[in-house]
N, C-alpha and C positions, 0 to 999 in steps of 0.2 A: 590314022590308027586310034583316034576315040570312034568315028566309026566304029570298026572290028570287035572293040568295047562294046563301046551300047550295044552291037550284032547280040555276041557272044554272053551280055548278059540277057537281053533278050533271050537269047533261045534255053538258056538256062533256065530262065525262070516260066516260059513256055512248057519247059520238058515237065517243071514241075508239079505245074497246074496241070499237064495232059494225065498225067503220077498220082493225084489227089484223085483225079475223077475216076481212073481204073476202080484206083481204093474207094470210092462210098458204093461201086458197079459190088465189088465185092462182097461189102460188109451187107450192101441190099441183097445180096445171095445170100449169102450168109441168112435174117431177117428170114428169107420165102423158108429157107431148108429146118428152119427154129417152129417156120409159121406150121408147116407142111406134120410137122415131127409131131407138134403138138395134135396136129386134124387126125390123121392116118398114121404118124410110127415111124415112121419113114426118113423121116426126114437128113442123116447121117448117109443111106444111104445116096439119097439125093446129088445133096451136097458132094460126097464124090463122084459121081458121074457127071454132075455137072464142072469138076477141077479134071476133068481127066479127060476131057473133050476136050473138042478140037478149039471152039470157043471160049472155054475157062480156061485151057492153058493160055491162048492170047491174052485172055482177061490180067487172067493172072501175073504176066512177064509183063503186060503193060503196066499195071499198080506198083512194080518193082518185085515183087514173089519166086523165088525159082519154082516153077510148080514141079515139084519132085515127089515123092510116095509118101515122104515126111511132112511136106507140108498136107498134103492131100488127107492122113490119119490125123493130125491138129485139127481141120478143117471137122471132121467128120468126130473129138472133140468136146470141142468145141460147142458142136451142132447139139450134139445128145447131153452139154452141162441145161441145155435150157435157159441161158442167160443172152436174153436178145443182147443185139453188140451198142445199143444208146447206153445200156445199163449197165453196162463193163468195163465200158469206157469212160462211166462218170467218178467224178472224186468223191463222190458218198459208197462208192463201189472197193474201191482202191482204198479206200480209208475202212471201210468192210474187212475185208481180204488179209490185208496187214494189221488189223488189231486178233483175226482170226487165228494168223500163224504166231503173233505171242504171242495169244492164251496160251497153242498148243506150247510154243514150245518152252512156256514157263509148266507148264504139266507133264512136260517132259523128263 
């Protein structure tokens, strides 16, 4: 019995690691699209083309993201903002956004 539990826990852990790996690929694709947007001005179209491709759908699915049209639009909006993923995921950026929301709510 313990072998089954250990095996199931190991398989779950491996699945989590694989999901994180594919999530990192999605973040890298976003960063590449942001770089393309700054250089050529076609970043949102690039990420949309990638997300709708067979490889893109497969990577998104393996990352635990449903590759539907709503997700594609969200990826395009993220790229259009031009904030790199490392900055967007940082604590400082989260705190800055929270302060901006508080300031906007007080002004209204």
